[in-house]
C-alpha positions as CSV (number, residue, x, y, z in Angstrom):
1,M,0.0,0.0,0.0
2,P,1.5,3.4,-0.9
3,T,2.5,5.6,2.0
4,G,3.2,8.8,0.1
5,D,6.9,8.8,0.7
6,N,7.8,8.1,-2.9
7,V,6.3,9.1,-6.2
8,L,4.2,6.3,-7.7
9,Q,5.0,5.5,-11.3
10,D,2.4,2.7,-11.6
11,K,-0.7,4.4,-13.2
12,S,-3.0,1.5,-12.2
13,Q,-2.6,2.6,-8.6
14,V,-3.2,6.3,-9.2
15,A,-6.8,7.7,-9.4
16,V,-7.3,11.4,-10.1
17,S,-10.7,13.0,-9.2
18,Q,-11.9,16.6,-9.1
19,L,-14.5,18.1,-6.8
20,C,-15.7,21.7,-7.6
21,L,-18.0,23.5,-5.2
22,V,-19.5,26.5,-7.0
23,D,-21.7,29.2,-5.5
24,L,-23.9,30.5,-8.4
25,A,-24.8,33.6,-6.3
26,G,-28.3,35.0,-5.9
27,S,-30.1,38.0,-7.2
28,E,-27.6,40.5,-8.5
29,R,-30.0,43.3,-9.4
30,T,-28.4,46.6,-8.6
31,G,-31.7,48.1,-7.6
32,R,-32.0,45.6,-4.8
33,T,-28.4,45.2,-3.7
34,G,-27.6,48.9,-4.0
35,A,-24.1,48.1,-5.3
36,E,-21.7,50.7,-6.6
37,G,-18.4,50.9,-8.3
38,T,-16.4,47.7,-8.5
39,R,-19.3,45.7,-7.0
40,I,-21.4,46.6,-10.1
41,R,-18.7,45.2,-12.4
42,E,-18.5,42.0,-10.2
43,A,-22.3,41.6,-10.4
44,G,-22.1,42.0,-14.2
45,N,-19.4,39.3,-14.4
46,I,-21.5,37.0,-12.2
47,N,-24.6,37.5,-14.3
48,Q,-22.5,36.9,-17.5
49,S,-21.2,33.6,-16.0
50,L,-24.7,32.5,-15.1
51,L,-25.8,33.3,-18.7
52,T,-23.0,31.3,-20.2
53,L,-23.9,28.3,-17.9
54,R,-27.5,28.5,-19.0
55,T,-26.3,28.5,-22.7
56,C,-24.2,25.4,-22.1
57,I,-27.1,23.6,-20.5
58,E,-29.4,24.6,-23.4
59,V,-26.8,23.3,-25.9
60,L,-26.6,19.9,-24.1
61,R,-30.4,19.8,-24.0
62,E,-30.6,20.4,-27.8
63,N,-28.0,17.8,-28.6
64,Q,-29.8,15.3,-26.4
65,K,-33.3,16.2,-27.8
66,Y,-32.6,16.6,-31.5
67,G,-29.5,14.4,-31.9
68,T,-27.2,17.3,-33.0
69,S,-23.5,17.6,-32.1
70,R,-23.1,21.3,-31.4
71,M,-20.0,22.2,-29.4
72,V,-20.7,23.2,-25.8
73,P,-19.1,26.8,-25.3
74,Y,-17.8,26.0,-21.8
75,R,-14.5,27.9,-22.5
76,D,-16.4,31.2,-22.7
77,S,-16.4,31.6,-18.9
78,K,-14.2,30.5,-15.9
79,L,-17.3,29.2,-14.2
80,T,-18.3,26.9,-17.0
81,H,-14.6,25.8,-17.5
82,L,-14.8,24.2,-14.1
83,F,-17.5,21.9,-15.5
84,K,-15.3,20.7,-18.4
85,N,-15.4,17.1,-17.4
86,Y,-19.2,17.2,-17.0
87,F,-19.7,18.7,-20.5
88,D,-17.2,16.1,-21.9
89,G,-19.3,13.3,-20.3
90,E,-16.8,12.3,-17.6
91,G,-18.5,13.9,-14.5
92,K,-21.7,14.6,-12.7
93,V,-23.3,17.8,-11.5
94,R,-25.6,18.2,-8.5
95,M,-27.5,21.5,-8.0
96,V,-28.9,22.7,-4.7
97,V,-31.5,25.5,-5.2
98,C,-32.4,27.9,-2.4
99,V,-35.5,30.0,-3.0
100,N,-37.3,32.6,-1.1
101,P,-41.1,32.0,-0.6
102,K,-41.9,35.7,-0.5
103,A,-44.5,36.9,-3.0
104,E,-42.2,39.8,-4.2
105,D,-39.6,37.2,-5.4
106,Y,-42.1,35.1,-7.3
107,E,-40.8,35.9,-10.8
108,E,-37.1,35.2,-9.9
109,T,-38.1,32.0,-8.0
110,L,-40.0,30.8,-11.1
111,L,-37.0,31.4,-13.4
112,V,-34.7,29.6,-11.0
113,M,-37.0,26.6,-10.7
114,R,-37.4,26.4,-14.5
115,F,-33.6,26.4,-14.9
116,A,-33.2,23.7,-12.2
117,E,-35.9,21.6,-13.9
118,M,-34.1,21.9,-17.2
119,T,-30.8,20.8,-15.7
120,Q,-32.5,17.6,-14.3
121,E,-33.6,16.7,-17.8
122,V,-30.0,16.8,-19.3
123,E,-28.2,13.4,-19.6
124,V,-24.6,13.3,-20.7
125,A,-23.3,10.1,-22.6
126,R,-20.0,8.8,-21.2
127,P,-17.3,8.6,-23.9
128,V,-15.7,5.3,-24.9
129,D,-12.1,4.9,-23.6
130,R,-9.5,4.2,-26.3
131,P,-5.9,3.1,-25.6
132,I,-3.5,5.8,-26.4
133,C,-0.3,3.7,-26.2
134,G,1.9,6.7,-25.7
135,F,1.5,8.0,-29.3
136,T,0.7,11.4,-30.3
137,P,-3.1,11.8,-30.8
138,G,-4.0,10.9,-34.4
139,R,-0.6,9.3,-35.3
140,R,-1.9,5.8,-35.7
141,H,-4.7,7.1,-38.0
142,R,-2.2,9.0,-40.1
143,N,0.1,5.9,-40.5
144,Q,-2.9,3.8,-41.4
145,A,-4.0,6.3,-44.0
146,F,-0.4,6.5,-45.4
147,K,-0.3,2.7,-45.8
148,E,-3.7,2.7,-47.5
149,E,-2.7,5.5,-49.8
150,L,0.6,3.8,-50.6
151,S,-1.1,0.5,-51.4
152,R,-3.6,2.4,-53.7
153,R,-0.7,4.1,-55.6
154,L,1.2,0.9,-56.0
155,E,-1.8,-0.8,-57.2
156,E,-2.4,1.9,-59.8
157,R,1.2,1.6,-61.0
158,G,1.1,-2.2,-61.0
159,G,3.4,-2.5,-57.9
160,P,3.0,-5.1,-55.1
161,V,-0.1,-4.8,-52.9
162,D,-0.4,-6.1,-49.4
163,K,3.1,-7.7,-49.2
164,D,5.9,-7.5,-46.7
165,V,8.4,-4.7,-46.8
166,A,11.2,-7.1,-47.6
167,S,9.4,-8.3,-50.7
168,A,8.9,-4.7,-51.7
169,I,12.6,-3.8,-51.1
170,R,14.0,-6.9,-52.8
171,P,13.5,-5.7,-56.4
172,L,15.2,-2.5,-55.5
173,L,18.2,-4.3,-54.2
174,Q,18.4,-6.4,-57.3
175,N,18.8,-3.3,-59.5
176,L,22.2,-2.5,-57.7
177,P,25.4,-3.8,-59.4
178,P,26.9,-6.9,-57.9
179,L,29.8,-6.7,-55.6
180,P,33.2,-8.0,-56.9
181,S,35.1,-10.8,-55.2
182,C,36.5,-9.7,-51.9
183,E,38.9,-12.6,-51.3
184,L,42.6,-11.5,-50.7
185,T,45.2,-14.1,-51.5
186,D,48.2,-11.8,-51.5
187,P,49.0,-9.2,-48.9
188,R,50.4,-7.1,-51.7
189,D,47.2,-7.2,-53.7
190,D,46.4,-3.6,-54.8
191,V,43.6,-4.4,-57.1
192,T,40.8,-6.2,-55.1
193,L,40.3,-3.5,-52.5
194,P,40.3,-0.6,-55.0
195,R,37.8,-2.6,-57.1
196,L,35.6,-3.2,-54.0
197,I,35.8,0.4,-53.0
198,E,34.8,1.5,-56.5
199,A,31.9,-0.9,-56.5
200,L,30.7,0.3,-53.1
201,Q,31.0,3.9,-54.2
202,H,29.0,3.1,-57.3
203,R,26.3,1.4,-55.2
204,H,26.4,4.3,-52.8
205,R,25.8,6.7,-55.7
206,I,22.9,4.6,-57.0
207,R,21.5,4.3,-53.5
208,Q,21.8,8.1,-53.0
209,T,20.1,8.7,-56.3
210,M,17.3,6.3,-55.3
211,F,17.0,7.9,-51.9
212,D,16.7,11.3,-53.6
213,E,14.0,10.0,-55.9
214,Y,12.2,8.4,-52.9
215,S,12.5,11.6,-51.0
216,R,11.0,13.6,-53.8
217,A,8.3,11.0,-54.2
218,A,7.7,11.1,-50.4
219,N,7.5,14.9,-50.4
220,T,5.1,14.8,-53.3
221,L,3.1,12.2,-51.5
222,K,3.2,14.1,-48.3
223,S,2.0,17.3,-50.0
224,M,-0.7,15.3,-51.7
225,L,-1.7,13.8,-48.4
226,Q,-1.8,17.2,-46.8
227,Q,-3.9,18.6,-49.5
228,L,-6.2,15.5,-49.2
229,D,-6.4,16.1,-45.5
230,S,-7.2,19.8,-45.9
231,N,-9.8,18.9,-48.6
232,Q,-11.2,16.2,-46.3
233,A,-11.3,18.7,-43.3
234,A,-13.0,21.3,-45.5
235,T,-15.5,18.6,-46.7
236,E,-16.1,17.5,-43.1
237,N,-16.7,21.1,-42.0
238,A,-19.1,21.7,-44.9
239,V,-20.9,18.5,-44.0
240,Q,-21.0,19.5,-40.4
241,E,-22.4,22.9,-41.3
242,H,-25.0,21.3,-43.6
243,N,-25.9,18.9,-40.8
244,D,-26.2,21.8,-38.4
245,K,-28.4,23.7,-40.9
246,L,-30.5,20.6,-41.5
247,S,-30.9,20.1,-37.7
248,E,-31.8,23.7,-37.4
249,K,-34.3,23.4,-40.2
250,D,-35.7,20.2,-38.6
251,R,-36.1,22.0,-35.3
252,I,-37.8,24.9,-37.1
253,I,-40.1,22.5,-38.9
254,Q,-40.9,20.7,-35.7
255,N,-41.6,24.0,-34.0
256,N,-43.8,25.1,-37.0
257,K,-45.7,21.8,-36.8
258,S,-46.3,22.2,-33.1
259,E,-47.4,25.9,-33.8
260,I,-49.7,24.7,-36.5
261,E,-51.2,22.1,-34.2
262,R,-51.7,24.7,-31.5
263,L,-53.3,27.1,-34.0
264,E,-55.5,24.4,-35.3
265,K,-56.7,23.6,-31.8
266,R,-57.2,27.3,-31.1
267,T,-59.1,27.6,-34.4
268,K,-61.4,24.7,-33.4
269,M,-61.9,26.3,-30.0
270,Y,-62.8,29.6,-31.5
271,E,-65.1,28.0,-34.0
272,H,-66.9,26.2,-31.1
273,K,-67.1,29.6,-29.2
274,I,-68.5,31.2,-32.4
275,D,-71.2,28.6,-32.7
276,I,-72.1,29.1,-29.0
277,L,-72.2,32.9,-29.5
278,Q,-74.3,32.6,-32.6
279,K,-76.8,30.4,-30.8
280,T,-76.8,32.8,-27.8
281,T,-77.3,35.7,-30.2
282,K,-80.2,33.9,-31.9
283,I,-81.8,33.3,-28.5
284,Y,-81.3,36.9,-27.5
285,E,-82.7,38.1,-30.8
286,D,-85.8,35.9,-30.3
287,D,-86.1,37.3,-26.7
288,K,-85.7,40.8,-28.1
289,R,-88.4,40.3,-30.7
290,S,-90.8,38.9,-28.1
291,M,-90.0,41.8,-25.7
292,Q,-90.5,44.3,-28.5
293,S,-93.9,42.8,-29.3
294,E,-94.8,42.8,-25.7
295,L,-93.5,46.4,-25.4
296,E,-95.6,47.5,-28.3
297,T,-98.7,45.7,-26.8
298,R,-98.1,47.4,-23.5
299,A,-97.5,50.8,-25.2
300,Q,-100.8,50.4,-27.0
301,R,-102.5,49.5,-23.8
302,L,-100.9,52.4,-22.0
303,Q,-102.0,54.7,-24.8
304,R,-105.6,53.5,-24.5
305,E,-105.4,54.0,-20.7
306,L,-104.0,57.5,-21.1
307,S,-106.8,58.4,-23.6
308,D,-109.4,56.9,-21.2
309,K,-107.7,58.8,-18.3
310,R,-107.8,62.1,-20.3
311,R,-111.5,61.6,-21.2
312,M,-112.2,60.8,-17.5
313,E,-110.3,63.9,-16.4
314,Q,-112.2,66.0,-18.9
315,R,-115.5,64.5,-17.7
316,L,-114.6,64.9,-14.0
317,H,-113.3,68.4,-14.7
318,G,-116.7,69.3,-16.3
319,A,-118.6,67.7,-13.4
320,V,-116.5,69.6,-10.9
321,T,-117.0,72.8,-12.8
322,D,-120.8,72.2,-12.9
323,T,-120.9,71.3,-9.2
324,H,-118.8,74.4,-8.3
325,L,-121.1,76.7,-10.3
326,K,-124.2,75.0,-8.8
327,W,-122.9,75.5,-5.2
328,E,-121.9,79.0,-6.0
329,K,-125.4,79.8,-7.1
330,E,-126.9,78.0,-4.1
331,C,-124.6,79.8,-1.7
332,G,-125.4,83.1,-3.3
333,R,-129.1,82.4,-3.0
334,R,-128.8,81.4,0.7
335,V,-126.7,84.5,1.4
336,N,-129.4,86.7,-0.1
337,V,-132.2,84.9,1.9
338,M,-130.2,85.3,5.1
339,Q,-129.6,89.0,4.3
340,M,-133.3,89.6,3.8
341,E,-134.2,87.8,7.0
342,M,-131.6,89.8,8.9
343,Q,-132.9,93.1,7.5
344,N,-136.5,92.2,8.4
345,K,-135.4,91.3,12.0
346,L,-133.5,94.6,12.3
347,L,-136.6,96.5,11.1
348,V,-138.8,94.8,13.7
349,K,-136.3,95.5,16.4
350,D,-136.1,99.2,15.4
351,E,-139.9,99.4,15.6
352,K,-140.0,97.9,19.0
353,L,-137.3,100.2,20.3
354,K,-139.3,103.2,19.1
355,Q,-142.4,102.0,20.8
356,L,-140.5,101.4,24.1
357,K,-138.9,104.9,23.9
358,A,-142.3,106.5,23.5
359,I,-143.7,104.6,26.5
360,V,-140.7,105.6,28.7
361,T,-141.1,109.3,27.7
362,E,-144.7,109.3,28.7
363,S,-144.1,107.8,32.1
364,K,-141.5,110.4,32.9
365,T,-143.7,113.4,32.1
366,R,-146.5,112.1,34.3
367,G,-144.3,111.7,37.4
368,R,-143.2,114.2,40.1
369,P,-141.6,117.5,39.2
370,D,-137.9,117.8,38.8
371,P,-136.0,118.6,42.1
372,P,-134.0,121.8,42.4
373,P,-130.5,121.7,40.9
374,R,-127.8,120.7,43.2
375,Q,-124.2,121.6,43.3
376,T,-122.5,120.2,40.3
377,Q,-120.5,117.1,41.2
378,P,-118.7,114.8,39.0
379,T,-121.2,112.2,38.0
380,R,-120.3,108.7,38.7
381,P,-121.2,106.3,36.0
382,S,-123.8,103.8,36.9
383,R,-123.3,100.1,36.9
384,E,-125.1,99.8,33.6
385,E,-123.0,102.6,32.2
386,R,-119.8,101.0,33.4
387,L,-120.7,97.8,31.8
388,P,-120.0,97.6,28.1
389,A,-122.9,97.5,25.7
390,K,-124.0,93.9,25.4
391,R,-124.2,92.4,22.0
392,S,-127.4,91.2,20.7
393,A,-128.1,87.6,21.7
394,S,-127.2,85.3,18.9
395,P,-129.2,82.2,18.5
396,S,-127.9,79.2,20.4
397,P,-126.4,76.5,18.3
398,A,-128.4,73.5,17.7
399,P,-127.6,70.5,19.9
400,T,-125.3,68.1,18.2
401,S,-125.7,64.4,18.6
402,T,-122.9,61.8,18.8
403,P,-121.6,61.1,15.4
404,V,-122.4,57.6,14.1
405,R,-120.4,55.9,11.4
406,L,-122.9,55.0,8.6
407,L,-120.5,52.7,6.6
408,H,-119.1,49.4,7.7
409,R,-115.7,48.0,6.8
410,R,-113.8,44.8,7.4
411,S,-112.1,44.4,10.8
412,R,-108.4,45.2,10.9
413,S,-107.8,42.0,12.8
414,A,-109.4,39.9,10.0
415,G,-106.1,39.5,8.1
416,G,-103.6,42.3,8.1
417,E,-104.9,44.7,5.5
418,K,-102.4,46.4,3.2
419,W,-103.0,50.0,2.1
420,V,-102.0,51.9,-1.0
421,D,-101.0,55.4,0.3
422,H,-101.4,57.6,-2.8
423,K,-99.7,61.0,-2.1
424,P,-99.2,63.2,-5.2
425,S,-95.7,64.8,-5.5
426,F,-97.1,68.3,-5.6
427,N,-98.8,68.1,-2.1
428,M,-97.6,70.6,0.5
429,D,-96.3,69.7,4.0
430,L,-98.5,71.7,6.4
431,G,-96.6,70.7,9.5
432,T,-99.8,69.8,11.5
433,V,-99.6,67.8,14.7
434,L,-102.1,65.3,13.5
435,Q,-100.6,63.4,10.6
436,P,-102.1,60.3,8.9
437,V,-100.0,57.3,9.8
438,I,-101.1,54.1,8.0
439,P,-99.3,50.9,9.0
440,N,-98.5,48.2,6.5
441,A,-98.9,50.6,3.6
442,I,-97.1,51.1,0.2
443,H,-96.4,54.8,-0.5
444,V,-96.7,55.8,-4.1
445,S,-97.0,59.1,-6.0
446,A,-98.9,57.4,-8.9
447,P,-100.7,54.1,-8.4
448,N,-100.4,51.3,-10.9
449,E,-101.9,47.8,-11.5
450,K,-99.0,46.0,-9.9
451,V,-99.3,47.9,-6.6
452,L,-103.1,47.7,-6.5
453,S,-102.9,43.9,-6.9
454,K,-100.9,43.5,-3.7
455,C,-103.2,45.7,-1.4
456,D,-106.8,45.6,-0.1
457,R,-107.5,49.3,0.7
458,Y,-106.8,52.6,-1.0
459,V,-106.4,56.1,0.4
460,L,-105.8,59.3,-1.6
461,T,-104.4,62.4,0.1
462,H,-106.0,65.5,-1.6
463,Q,-105.4,69.1,-0.7
464,E,-107.7,72.0,-1.7
465,V,-108.4,75.6,-0.6
466,A,-111.4,76.0,1.8
467,S,-113.9,78.9,1.9
468,D,-111.9,80.7,4.6
469,G,-108.7,80.6,2.5
470,E,-107.0,77.8,4.5
471,I,-105.7,74.6,3.0
472,A,-107.9,71.5,3.9
473,T,-106.4,68.0,3.5
474,K,-108.9,65.3,2.6
475,L,-108.2,61.6,2.9
476,I,-110.4,59.8,0.4
477,K,-110.6,56.1,1.3
478,G,-111.8,53.1,-0.7
479,D,-111.7,49.4,-1.2
480,V,-109.7,47.6,-3.9
481,I,-111.9,45.1,-5.7
482,R,-110.8,42.5,-8.2
483,T,-112.6,42.6,-11.5
484,R,-113.7,39.7,-13.7
485,G,-111.2,40.6,-16.3
486,G,-108.2,40.1,-13.9
487,G,-107.7,43.8,-13.1
488,Q,-108.4,45.9,-10.0
489,A,-111.0,48.6,-9.3
490,V,-111.3,51.1,-6.4
491,Q,-114.7,51.7,-4.8
492,F,-114.6,54.9,-2.6
493,T,-116.2,54.5,0.8
494,D,-115.7,57.7,2.9
495,I,-113.7,60.9,3.3
496,E,-111.7,62.2,6.3
497,T,-110.9,66.0,6.4
498,L,-108.0,67.6,8.3
499,K,-108.2,71.4,8.5
500,Q,-106.4,74.2,10.3
501,E,-108.1,77.4,11.8
502,L,-106.6,80.4,13.5
503,A,-107.4,80.8,17.2
504,T,-107.6,84.7,16.9
505,A,-109.8,84.7,13.8
506,P,-112.5,87.5,13.7
507,S,-116.0,86.4,14.6
508,R,-118.5,86.4,11.7
509,K,-121.5,87.1,14.0
510,R,-123.3,90.4,13.4
511,K,-123.8,92.9,16.3
512,S,-127.2,94.3,17.1
513,S,-125.9,97.8,16.9
514,E,-124.3,97.5,13.5
515,N,-127.5,98.7,11.6
516,K,-128.3,101.6,14.2
517,P,-127.3,105.2,13.6
518,A,-124.1,106.0,15.5
519,S,-124.5,108.6,18.3
520,G,-122.5,109.7,21.4
521,D,-125.5,109.8,23.7
522,Q,-125.4,107.5,26.7
523,T,-129.1,106.6,26.3
524,D,-128.2,104.1,23.6
525,G,-126.6,101.7,26.1
526,S,-129.6,102.2,28.4
527,W,-132.1,101.3,25.6
528,T,-130.1,98.2,24.9
529,D,-130.1,97.2,28.5
530,V,-133.9,97.8,28.7
531,E,-134.4,95.8,25.6
532,T,-132.5,92.9,27.1
533,R,-134.4,93.1,30.3
534,V,-137.7,93.3,28.6
535,K,-136.9,90.3,26.6
536,G,-135.9,88.6,29.8
537,C,-139.3,89.4,31.3
């Protein structure tokens, strides 16, 4: 077991591993971090590194999904260069995502989770290990290509194909001149060695010539092979570019197909919605036509009702006018009769007073003589003189009996009657203490059929000017009756009147002295007192 004291040369006992812990940083928005100066540049570098990492992951995902062989640009950033083994298929990556559950970070959290989900879908194929054997990369392939090219050229020229090197070199050696005999029999032989030297030099010149020819042929072949390699590399690059373009076109076609399918689905959905909307529009149009016909029917009915109402108003107005004129004539006639009666009574009273005055005058002349005049003293007014002149006695009012209600109505406890309280909008608020309060009533300014169908009783608040100039409020009550045609009719039953009068209003009774001639004599009061007493007797 190795202790670490010496350097191990056995590669089978050496294992090299690499562990990279990379912090991908968090949100680097300057508006949130408030960075300035160098920190802004650092944040920009971090964001650029994260963008490069995302690009590398997307390239791996495309290669895996569409079968392309795009190169992963992991050399564009130091961060992605640490994951070189992973991008080459000889490593693994584990990502730990820390997110903030705050609602303000929802968009950033969503982007991070999508990126993490995309990294989980990426699978990297492990490359196949090939023995290197200590050669320069590509050397064995070049030697193999050289042999194949040499065999092809020899075959074209009619040379040996697929034979050993010795069999290929043997014809070349046969073309050299043979060596002379090298046996030395005499130490003083000066011919054998010079002949051998000359033969060897000749063979050396031939060999040098052949070597030069082979060198030129090798150089020519090498240049041809280099040109072939360059042409092959260019062809491979062109093929790779065409393959990339084809893969890009395939991806575009796939995207277009998916887009077409999506648009077809959306078109079908819109067609279905259009059908539903057309059906709904048809239903609404039918409802509209039916409502328009019903509206026209109701408008005609309303027009008829308005015409009937106008005729009724004209009829009622004529009846009210006739009644008003009739009562005016009747009141004028009664006033004239009362005036005549009062004038006759006043004439009778005047005649009686004259007779009484004559009687009193005669009684005074027949009595004792007048006493001598006394010293003048201030006269004291008598009790009769101190008293004010009494008014003529007015006829006592006729005794009134207890009012009795002549009409009968249903009991309120029979079933909770509902009233229609009809108060026109032009009525005045008189501010009286007594106000009509109707429980369980519907207050309207203009009654209609719908309101009348819900109620049993009807009351109309009507205001008019009385004979004394004050405003009198009348409550006209009635019963709501169902008709045979399905409508409602109101039958008026009675009228309640609410009227105001002034407490200091002048009396309309006539005084007995109004028709007498005015005089300053005190005897007028005496005659009135006598008249009263005589009447009392």
